[in-house]
BAPASE-58774 format. One record per residue (C-alpha): residue number from 1; z, y, x; residue in one letter. Coordinates in pm, whole numbers, plus 32768, in hexadecimal, padded with zeros to 4 digits. Each point is the difference from the previous one (the first is absolute). Example, Ala and Ser with C-alpha at 12.3 -4.5 7.8 and 13.67 -1.06 7.14 Angstrom:
! BAPASE-58774
pos 1	zz 830C	yy 7E3E	xx 84CE	code A $
pos 2	zz 7FBE	yy 8158	xx 8089	code S $
//
This chain:
! BAPASE-58774
pos 1	zz 3D24	yy EECA	xx B496	code M $
pos 2	zz 7EEA	yy 80BE	xx 8078	code D $
pos 3	zz 7ED5	yy 8022	xx 7F0B	code N $
pos 4	zz 8090	yy 7F91	xx 7ED9	code L $
pos 5	zz 7F28	yy 8093	xx 7EEA	code T $
pos 6	zz 7EFA	yy 7F14	xx 80FE	code A $
pos 7	zz 80B7	yy 7EB0	xx 7FA3	code K $
pos 8	zz 805E	yy 8002	xx 7ED3	code I $
pos 9	zz 7EE2	yy 80C6	xx 7EEC	code I $
pos 10	zz 8060	yy 802E	xx 7EC2	code E $
pos 11	zz 7EDD	yy 7F95	xx 7F1F	code L $
pos 12	zz 80A6	yy 8058	xx 7EA0	code S $
pos 13	zz 814E	yy 8059	xx 7F7A	code S $
pos 14	zz 80E4	yy 7EE9	xx 809B	code G $
pos 15	zz 7EC2	yy 7F19	xx 80D9	code V $
pos 16	zz 7FB3	yy 8036	xx 811F	code Y $
pos 17	zz 7F63	yy 7F51	xx 8132	code V $
pos 18	zz 808E	yy 7F65	xx 817D	code I $
pos 19	zz 7E98	yy 8016	xx 806B	code P $
pos 20	zz 7FE9	yy 7EE3	xx 8139	code S $
pos 21	zz 7F49	yy 7EEE	xx 8059	code T $
pos 22	zz 803E	yy 7FA4	xx 7EE3	code T $
pos 23	zz 804B	yy 80EF	xx 7EEA	code N $
pos 24	zz 812D	yy 7FFB	xx 7F12	code V $
pos 25	zz 805A	yy 8066	xx 7F0C	code G $
pos 26	zz 8145	yy 80AE	xx 7F64	code V $
pos 27	zz 807B	yy 8053	xx 7EC2	code I $
pos 28	zz 8153	yy 8089	xx 7F93	code T $
pos 29	zz 80C1	yy 801A	xx 7EBB	code T $
pos 30	zz 817F	yy 8098	xx 800A	code E $
pos 31	zz 80E7	yy 7F33	xx 7F9C	code N $
pos 32	zz 8194	yy 8080	xx 7F95	code D $
pos 33	zz 7F84	yy 80EF	xx 8109	code S $
pos 34	zz 7F9B	yy 7F28	xx 8101	code I $
pos 35	zz 7EAD	yy 7FE6	xx 807B	code I $
pos 36	zz 7F44	yy 7EA5	xx 7FBD	code E $
pos 37	zz 7EED	yy 7F85	xx 80C5	code V $
pos 38	zz 7EF8	yy 7EF8	xx 7FAB	code Y $
pos 39	zz 7F37	yy 7FBF	xx 8161	code L $
pos 40	zz 7E77	yy 7F6D	xx 7FC9	code I $
pos 41	zz 7FD9	yy 7F67	xx 8131	code D $
pos 42	zz 80AD	yy 7FD9	xx 815B	code S $
pos 43	zz 7F12	yy 8024	xx 8103	code G $
pos 44	zz 7FD2	yy 7EBC	xx 811E	code S $
pos 45	zz 8131	yy 8006	xx 80B2	code T $
pos 46	zz 818A	yy 8072	xx 802A	code E $
pos 47	zz 7F6B	yy 8112	xx 80F4	code I $
pos 48	zz 7F78	yy 806B	xx 7E6F	code D $
pos 49	zz 8101	yy 7FEA	xx 7F54	code G $
pos 50	zz 80EB	yy 80CA	xx 80CD	code E $
pos 51	zz 7ED5	yy 8120	xx 7FE1	code Y $
pos 52	zz 8010	yy 7FF1	xx 7E8A	code V $
pos 53	zz 8150	yy 7FF5	xx 7FFF	code L $
pos 54	zz 8027	yy 811D	xx 8118	code D $
pos 55	zz 7F1B	yy 8097	xx 7F3C	code V $
pos 56	zz 80AE	yy 7FB7	xx 7EC7	code L $
pos 57	zz 8167	yy 8093	xx 8091	code K $
pos 58	zz 7F8B	yy 815A	xx 8059	code A $
pos 59	zz 7F05	yy 8076	xx 7EEB	code F $
pos 60	zz 8153	yy 7FA9	xx 7EFB	code F $
pos 61	zz 80CD	yy 80B9	xx 8105	code E $
pos 62	zz 7F16	yy 8112	xx 7FD3	code Q $
pos 63	zz 804B	yy 7FFE	xx 7E8E	code Q $
pos 64	zz 8172	yy 7FE9	xx 8031	code G $
pos 65	zz 7FDC	yy 7ED0	xx 7F5A	code Q $
pos 66	zz 808B	yy 7E68	xx 7FF9	code T $
pos 67	zz 7EFE	yy 7EE7	xx 7FD1	code F $
pos 68	zz 8011	yy 7EB2	xx 7FBD	code K $
pos 69	zz 7EED	yy 7F42	xx 8035	code L $
pos 70	zz 7FDC	yy 7F1F	xx 7ED9	code K $
pos 71	zz 7ED7	yy 7F2C	xx 8045	code A $
pos 72	zz 7EF3	yy 7FBA	xx 80C0	code I $
pos 73	zz 7EC8	yy 7FC0	xx 7F25	code I $
pos 74	zz 7EEC	yy 7F21	xx 80B5	code T $
pos 75	zz 7E9C	yy 8006	xx 7FC6	code T $
pos 76	zz 7FA3	yy 7EC4	xx 809A	code H $
pos 77	zz 80BD	yy 7F27	xx 8119	code G $
pos 78	zz 7F07	yy 8025	xx 80FB	code H $
pos 79	zz 80E8	yy 804D	xx 8148	code A $
pos 80	zz 7F7A	yy 817C	xx 8009	code D $
pos 81	zz 8081	yy 8051	xx 7EF2	code H $
pos 82	zz 815F	yy 7F43	xx 7FF6	code C $
pos 83	zz 804B	yy 7FB3	xx 815B	code G $
pos 84	zz 8134	yy 812B	xx 800E	code A $
pos 85	zz 8099	yy 7F81	xx 7E8E	code H $
pos 86	zz 8121	yy 7F1B	xx 80C7	code N $
pos 87	zz 805E	yy 813E	xx 80E7	code F $
pos 88	zz 7FE6	yy 80C2	xx 7EC4	code L $
pos 89	zz 80BA	yy 7F36	xx 7F57	code Q $
pos 90	zz 8122	yy 7FA8	xx 80E4	code E $
pos 91	zz 8037	yy 818D	xx 806A	code E $
pos 92	zz 8025	yy 8013	xx 7E7B	code T $
pos 93	zz 803C	yy 7F27	xx 7EE0	code G $
pos 94	zz 7EAB	yy 802B	xx 7F14	code C $
pos 95	zz 7F75	yy 7EFF	xx 7F7A	code E $
pos 96	zz 7EE1	yy 7FAE	xx 804E	code L $
pos 97	zz 7ED2	yy 7F98	xx 7F1E	code W $
pos 98	zz 7EA3	yy 7F80	xx 7FC0	code A $
pos 99	zz 7EDA	yy 7F47	xx 7EF5	code A $
pos 100	zz 806C	yy 7E5E	xx 8024	code K $
pos 101	zz 7E85	yy 7F6E	xx 8084	code H $
pos 102	zz 8081	yy 80D6	xx 8163	code E $
pos 103	zz 814F	yy 7F70	xx 8006	code Q $
pos 104	zz 7F95	yy 7E94	xx 80C3	code G $
pos 105	zz 7F53	yy 812B	xx 813A	code A $
pos 106	zz 8117	yy 80D7	xx 8010	code M $
pos 107	zz 8106	yy 7F03	xx 7FD9	code E $
pos 108	zz 7F54	yy 7EDE	xx 8112	code T $
pos 109	zz 7F02	yy 80F9	xx 80BC	code P $
pos 110	zz 7F82	yy 7EF7	xx 80D8	code I $
pos 111	zz 7F06	yy 7FC4	xx 7EA4	code I $
pos 112	zz 7F6B	yy 8166	xx 8046	code Q $
pos 113	zz 7FA0	yy 7FB6	xx 8171	code G $
pos 114	zz 7F77	yy 7EA1	xx 7F6C	code T $
pos 115	zz 7F4D	yy 808D	xx 7F22	code V $
pos 116	zz 7F23	yy 80C5	xx 80E7	code L $
pos 117	zz 7FC3	yy 7ED9	xx 8118	code W $
pos 118	zz 7FEE	yy 7EFA	xx 7EDF	code G $
pos 119	zz 810D	yy 7F30	xx 80B4	code G $
pos 120	zz 8146	yy 8015	xx 80B2	code Y $
pos 121	zz 7F93	yy 8140	xx 808B	code P $
pos 122	zz 8015	yy 8041	xx 81CD	code P $
pos 123	zz 8132	yy 80C5	xx 80B3	code H $
pos 124	zz 7F09	yy 8127	xx 7FE6	code E $
pos 125	zz 8028	yy 801F	xx 7E5A	code L $
pos 126	zz 816E	yy 7FC7	xx 7FFE	code R $
pos 127	zz 802B	yy 8181	xx 804E	code T $
pos 128	zz 80E6	yy 80AF	xx 7F4F	code L $
pos 129	zz 7E87	yy 80BC	xx 7F7B	code F $
pos 130	zz 7FCA	yy 7EA3	xx 7F5C	code F $
pos 131	zz 8138	yy 7F31	xx 7FD5	code M $
pos 132	zz 8144	yy 80F1	xx 7FA9	code P $
pos 133	zz 8198	yy 7F75	xx 7FF4	code S $
pos 134	zz 7FC1	yy 7F3F	xx 7EB2	code P $
pos 135	zz 807D	yy 8123	xx 7ECC	code T $
pos 136	zz 80C9	yy 7F63	xx 7EA4	code Y $
pos 137	zz 7FD4	yy 80E4	xx 7EE3	code L $
pos 138	zz 8117	yy 8089	xx 7F19	code N $
pos 139	zz 7F0B	yy 802F	xx 7F04	code H $
pos 140	zz 7E83	yy 7F6E	xx 7F4E	code F $
pos 141	zz 7F21	yy 8145	xx 7F76	code I $
pos 142	zz 7F1B	yy 7FB7	xx 7EEA	code T $
pos 143	zz 7F01	yy 80CB	xx 7F89	code K $
pos 144	zz 8074	yy 806E	xx 7ECD	code D $
pos 145	zz 815C	yy 8064	xx 8094	code E $
pos 146	zz 8048	yy 8165	xx 7FB5	code V $
pos 147	zz 8108	yy 80DF	xx 80A7	code I $
pos 148	zz 8077	yy 814D	xx 7F63	code D $
pos 149	zz 803B	yy 80D7	xx 810C	code L $
pos 150	zz 80F5	yy 810F	xx 7FBA	code S $
pos 151	zz 7F6B	yy 8042	xx 7E7D	code G $
pos 152	zz 7EF1	yy 80B3	xx 80BE	code S $
pos 153	zz 7EF3	yy 7F12	xx 8087	code R $
pos 154	zz 7FAE	yy 7E9A	xx 8012	code T $
pos 155	zz 7FD5	yy 7F1C	xx 8101	code L $
pos 156	zz 7F0E	yy 7EC4	xx 7F8A	code S $
pos 157	zz 7F3D	yy 7F0D	xx 80B3	code F $
pos 158	zz 7E78	yy 7F69	xx 7FF9	code I $
pos 159	zz 7F90	yy 7ECC	xx 808F	code E $
pos 160	zz 7F0B	yy 803B	xx 812A	code L $
pos 161	zz 7F74	yy 7EAB	xx 805A	code S $
pos 162	zz 7EEF	yy 7FB6	xx 8126	code G $
pos 163	zz 80AF	yy 806E	xx 8126	code H $
pos 164	zz 8133	yy 7F21	xx 7FE0	code S $
pos 165	zz 80A8	yy 7EFA	xx 7F0A	code Y $
pos 166	zz 8081	yy 80F5	xx 7F1A	code N $
pos 167	zz 8001	yy 8168	xx 805F	code T $
pos 168	zz 80BF	yy 80EE	xx 7F04	code L $
pos 169	zz 7F85	yy 8155	xx 7FF1	code G $
pos 170	zz 812B	yy 8143	xx 7FE4	code V $
pos 171	zz 7F7E	yy 80E4	xx 7EDD	code I $
pos 172	zz 80F4	yy 8135	xx 7FCD	code I $
pos 173	zz 7FE7	yy 80A8	xx 7EDE	code T $
pos 174	zz 807E	yy 8166	xx 7F9E	code A $
pos 175	zz 806E	yy 8052	xx 7ED5	code K $
pos 176	zz 7E9F	yy 80F4	xx 7FF4	code N $
pos 177	zz 7F43	yy 7ECB	xx 801E	code G $
pos 178	zz 7F88	yy 8053	xx 8169	code H $
pos 179	zz 8008	yy 7EA6	xx 80F3	code K $
pos 180	zz 804B	yy 7FD5	xx 8173	code V $
pos 181	zz 7F8E	yy 7E8E	xx 805F	code I $
pos 182	zz 805E	yy 7F19	xx 80EA	code F $
pos 183	zz 7EE5	yy 7EF2	xx 8047	code P $
pos 184	zz 808F	yy 7F51	xx 813C	code G $
pos 185	zz 7EA8	yy 7F5E	xx 80EB	code D $
pos 186	zz 7F23	yy 802D	xx 7EA6	code N $
pos 187	zz 7F32	yy 8111	xx 8040	code I $
pos 188	zz 7FC2	yy 80B6	xx 8169	code F $
pos 189	zz 7FEC	yy 814E	xx 8057	code P $
pos 190	zz 7E93	yy 806A	xx 8080	code R $
pos 191	zz 8090	yy 806D	xx 814E	code N $
pos 192	zz 80A3	yy 7E58	xx 7FE7	code E $
pos 193	zz 7ED8	yy 7F86	xx 7F2A	code I $
pos 194	zz 7F05	yy 806F	xx 813F	code I $
pos 195	zz 80B1	yy 7F83	xx 80EE	code N $
pos 196	zz 8041	yy 7EB8	xx 7F81	code H $
pos 197	zz 7EEC	yy 7FB0	xx 7F4C	code W $
pos 198	zz 809C	yy 7E89	xx 7FFA	code I $
pos 199	zz 8144	yy 8027	xx 7F7A	code P $
pos 200	zz 80BC	yy 7EAF	xx 7FBA	code L $
pos 201	zz 7FEF	yy 7F9C	xx 7E8C	code I $
pos 202	zz 8021	yy 7EAB	xx 7F68	code L $
pos 203	zz 7F40	yy 8047	xx 7ECF	code N $
pos 204	zz 7EAA	yy 80C0	xx 801E	code P $
pos 205	zz 7FC6	yy 7FE0	xx 7E8A	code V $
pos 206	zz 8189	yy 8058	xx 7F95	code E $
pos 207	zz 7FEB	yy 8120	xx 810B	code Y $
pos 208	zz 7EFF	yy 80CF	xx 7F44	code M $
pos 209	zz 80B0	yy 7FA0	xx 7EA7	code E $
pos 210	zz 80F5	yy 80B1	xx 8076	code S $
pos 211	zz 7F65	yy 8132	xx 8088	code L $
pos 212	zz 7F7F	yy 8031	xx 7E98	code D $
pos 213	zz 815B	yy 7FAE	xx 7F6D	code K $
pos 214	zz 805F	yy 813F	xx 80FD	code L $
pos 215	zz 7F10	yy 80D4	xx 7F77	code C $
pos 216	zz 8026	yy 7FC0	xx 7E8E	code E $
pos 217	zz 8165	yy 80B6	xx 804B	code I $
pos 218	zz 801D	yy 814B	xx 7F2C	code E $
pos 219	zz 8091	yy 812C	xx 8073	code N $
pos 220	zz 8042	yy 7F98	xx 81C4	code V $
pos 221	zz 8028	yy 8127	xx 80BE	code E $
pos 222	zz 8072	yy 7F23	xx 80E1	code W $
pos 223	zz 7F99	yy 7E96	xx 8094	code C $
pos 224	zz 8093	yy 7FAB	xx 816B	code I $
pos 225	zz 7F46	yy 7EEB	xx 80AB	code P $
pos 226	zz 811A	yy 7F2D	xx 80D7	code S $
pos 227	zz 7F18	yy 80B5	xx 8152	code H $
pos 228	zz 7F2F	yy 810A	xx 802E	code G $
pos 229	zz 7FD5	yy 8141	xx 7F3D	code D $
pos 230	zz 8097	yy 8037	xx 7EC4	code F $
pos 231	zz 7EF7	yy 800C	xx 7E96	code L $
pos 232	zz 8032	yy 8172	xx 7F64	code N $
pos 233	zz 7F71	yy 7FCA	xx 7EAE	code R $
pos 234	zz 7ECF	yy 7F24	xx 7FDE	code N $
pos 235	zz 8035	yy 7EE9	xx 80B9	code I $
pos 236	zz 7EB7	yy 7F94	xx 7F93	code N $
pos 237	zz 7F47	yy 8043	xx 813A	code E $
pos 238	zz 80E2	yy 7F1E	xx 80D8	code A $
pos 239	zz 7FC8	yy 7EC4	xx 7EF7	code A $
pos 240	zz 7EA8	yy 800B	xx 8017	code E $
pos 241	zz 7FF4	yy 8025	xx 8195	code L $
pos 242	zz 810B	yy 7EA0	xx 7FF9	code N $
pos 243	zz 7ED5	yy 7F83	xx 7F0E	code K $
pos 244	zz 7ED3	yy 805C	xx 80F0	code I $
pos 245	zz 80D5	yy 7F2D	xx 8111	code A $
pos 246	zz 8040	yy 7F01	xx 7F2C	code I $
pos 247	zz 7E6A	yy 7FED	xx 7F9B	code I $
pos 248	zz 7FAF	yy 802B	xx 8162	code S $
pos 249	zz 80D2	yy 7EDF	xx 8093	code T $
pos 250	zz 7F79	yy 7F1D	xx 7ED2	code R $
pos 251	zz 7EA5	yy 8091	xx 8035	code T $
pos 252	zz 8007	yy 7FB5	xx 81A0	code C $
pos 253	zz 80AB	yy 7E93	xx 7F8E	code I $
pos 254	zz 7E9E	yy 7F99	xx 7F45	code L $
pos 255	zz 7F2D	yy 80A8	xx 814B	code D $
pos 256	zz 80B1	yy 7F31	xx 80C2	code S $
pos 257	zz 7F8F	yy 7EBB	xx 7F47	code L $
pos 258	zz 7E9E	yy 80A4	xx 800D	code K $
pos 259	zz 8001	yy 7FD2	xx 8194	code T $
pos 260	zz 8038	yy 7E7A	xx 7FEB	code K $
pos 261	zz 7FE4	yy 7ED6	xx 7F19	code K $
pos 262	zz 8156	yy 7FCF	xx 801E	code K $
pos 263	zz 8139	yy 80BB	xx 80C1	code L $
pos 264	zz 8164	yy 7FAA	xx 8044	code T $
pos 265	zz 810C	yy 80E7	xx 7F68	code A $
pos 266	zz 802B	yy 806C	xx 818D	code E $
pos 267	zz 7EAC	yy 804D	xx 8015	code E $
pos 268	zz 8024	yy 80B5	xx 7EDD	code I $
pos 269	zz 8137	yy 80D5	xx 8061	code I $
pos 270	zz 7F20	yy 8081	xx 815C	code K $
pos 271	zz 7EFE	yy 8030	xx 7F4B	code Y $
pos 272	zz 80B1	yy 811B	xx 7F03	code V $
pos 273	zz 80CE	yy 8071	xx 812D	code A $
pos 274	zz 7EF6	yy 801F	xx 80AF	code D $
pos 275	zz 7F4B	yy 80D9	xx 7F10	code K $
pos 276	zz 8154	yy 80EC	xx 7F9E	code N $
pos 277	zz 7FCB	yy 8026	xx 81D8	code D $
pos 278	zz 816F	yy 7F54	xx 7FF9	code M $
pos 279	zz 80A5	yy 7F80	xx 8137	code H $
pos 280	zz 811F	yy 7F4E	xx 7F75	code L $
pos 281	zz 816B	yy 7FDC	xx 80BB	code S $
pos 282	zz 808F	yy 7E78	xx 7F71	code L $
pos 283	zz 80E7	yy 80CB	xx 7ED4	code S $
pos 284	zz 7EAC	yy 80A1	xx 7FA9	code Q $
pos 285	zz 7F3C	yy 7ED0	xx 7FF5	code Y $
pos 286	zz 810A	yy 7F4C	xx 7F30	code A $
pos 287	zz 7FD1	yy 811B	xx 7EEE	code L $
pos 288	zz 7EA5	yy 8022	xx 7FF3	code V $
pos 289	zz 7FC0	yy 7E6E	xx 801D	code S $
pos 290	zz 8101	yy 7FF5	xx 7EAE	code S $
pos 291	zz 7F46	yy 80FE	xx 7F61	code T $
pos 292	zz 7E9F	yy 7F81	xx 805C	code V $
pos 293	zz 8077	yy 7EAC	xx 7F84	code K $
pos 294	zz 8081	yy 808B	xx 7EB0	code S $
pos 295	zz 7EA6	yy 806B	xx 7F99	code Y $
pos 296	zz 7F6B	yy 7EDD	xx 8084	code I $
pos 297	zz 80F0	yy 7F37	xx 7EFE	code S $
pos 298	zz 7FAD	yy 80FA	xx 7EED	code I $
pos 299	zz 7E9F	yy 8014	xx 8046	code M $
pos 300	zz 8034	yy 7E8E	xx 8009	code H $
pos 301	zz 8065	yy 7FE1	xx 7E8F	code D $
pos 302	zz 7F14	yy 80E3	xx 7F7E	code A $
pos 303	zz 7ECC	yy 7F30	xx 808E	code R $
pos 304	zz 7F81	yy 80F4	xx 80DC	code E $
pos 305	zz 804E	yy 7F26	xx 813E	code I $
pos 306	zz 8014	yy 7E8E	xx 8033	code K $
pos 307	zz 80D4	yy 7F33	xx 80DA	code M $
pos 308	zz 7FC2	yy 7E78	xx 8081	code E $
pos 309	zz 80B6	yy 7F53	xx 8132	code V $
pos 310	zz 7F2B	yy 7F6D	xx 8125	code S $
pos 311	zz 801D	yy 7F7C	xx 8134	code D $
pos 312	zz 8168	yy 807B	xx 7FD0	code N $
pos 313	zz 7FC4	yy 815A	xx 7FD7	code K $
pos 314	zz 801F	yy 80EF	xx 7EC9	code L $
pos 315	zz 7E9E	yy 80A9	xx 7FAA	code Y $
pos 316	zz 7F98	yy 80EB	xx 7F0F	code F $
pos 317	zz 7ECB	yy 8086	xx 7FD8	code S $
pos 318	zz 7F44	yy 80CF	xx 7EA0	code L $
pos 319	zz 7FB8	yy 7F03	xx 7EDD	code P $
pos 320	zz 7E8E	yy 7F7B	xx 7FBB	code V $
pos 321	zz 7F4A	yy 80D5	xx 7F36	code Q $
pos 322	zz 7F62	yy 7F56	xx 7F14	code K $
//
């Protein structure tokens, strides 16, 4: 395979990444002269799985080594992270791992489109991008689980809420204490957050808390978001930019309600999209709509927004200041 060094990049001893639309982590450990491999996520489709497997075969053949794909560790159950799981399992016999709370969306993927749409989704939201083939897990990962990697490194997990039901960040810690983190979609690098200012978020408050948790981890050598550029050593700048994006969206929602006494969710979504110069396709609309509604729910819980049904419409407004 040409340009192999650009297709699988070493981050530290035994820890690699295959850059792609979804960055795929590769962790290796030796067991009885066979290199055992753990993947972190797999990509969106069978084509992604074929690419990952081709890269692995070429890489280990170049090293003169035999490898076995032991397990795919799923950061969370969205289609672009587990869409190639079934292909890779069928080809290699590997196990599929994820947190318990991700099981429902992975085994019954129509849940993902249903959550975005708020009901049975139209066929545009029943594509592989939103609804991969059902994935059946072999092992539920817990946040307290620690895997020893040949005595020189450990693999552990951190709960990162806010983007999905139960994202698990993966931490590989070397003997010297240096760490590589794969946080899933719970942080976006500068190039991604600037281009996608309103990423899919299930709970913005929990997402902010997860950013703080990531920043509190010591001795981080690399942080590999699932999409976009890698973060070397200092992840605080990216975390702050993510927080600014969240605060900006919250402020935009409040501003929309200052223009009129009350608005529907559709009107708020349009205001937010217009103010951010967005020209939404149906799929983008579903993602932004779901995210804005999540903000509205959290802001309603905090009594920043009130809602009422009037004339068979659901309206949102600012509370009356006393």
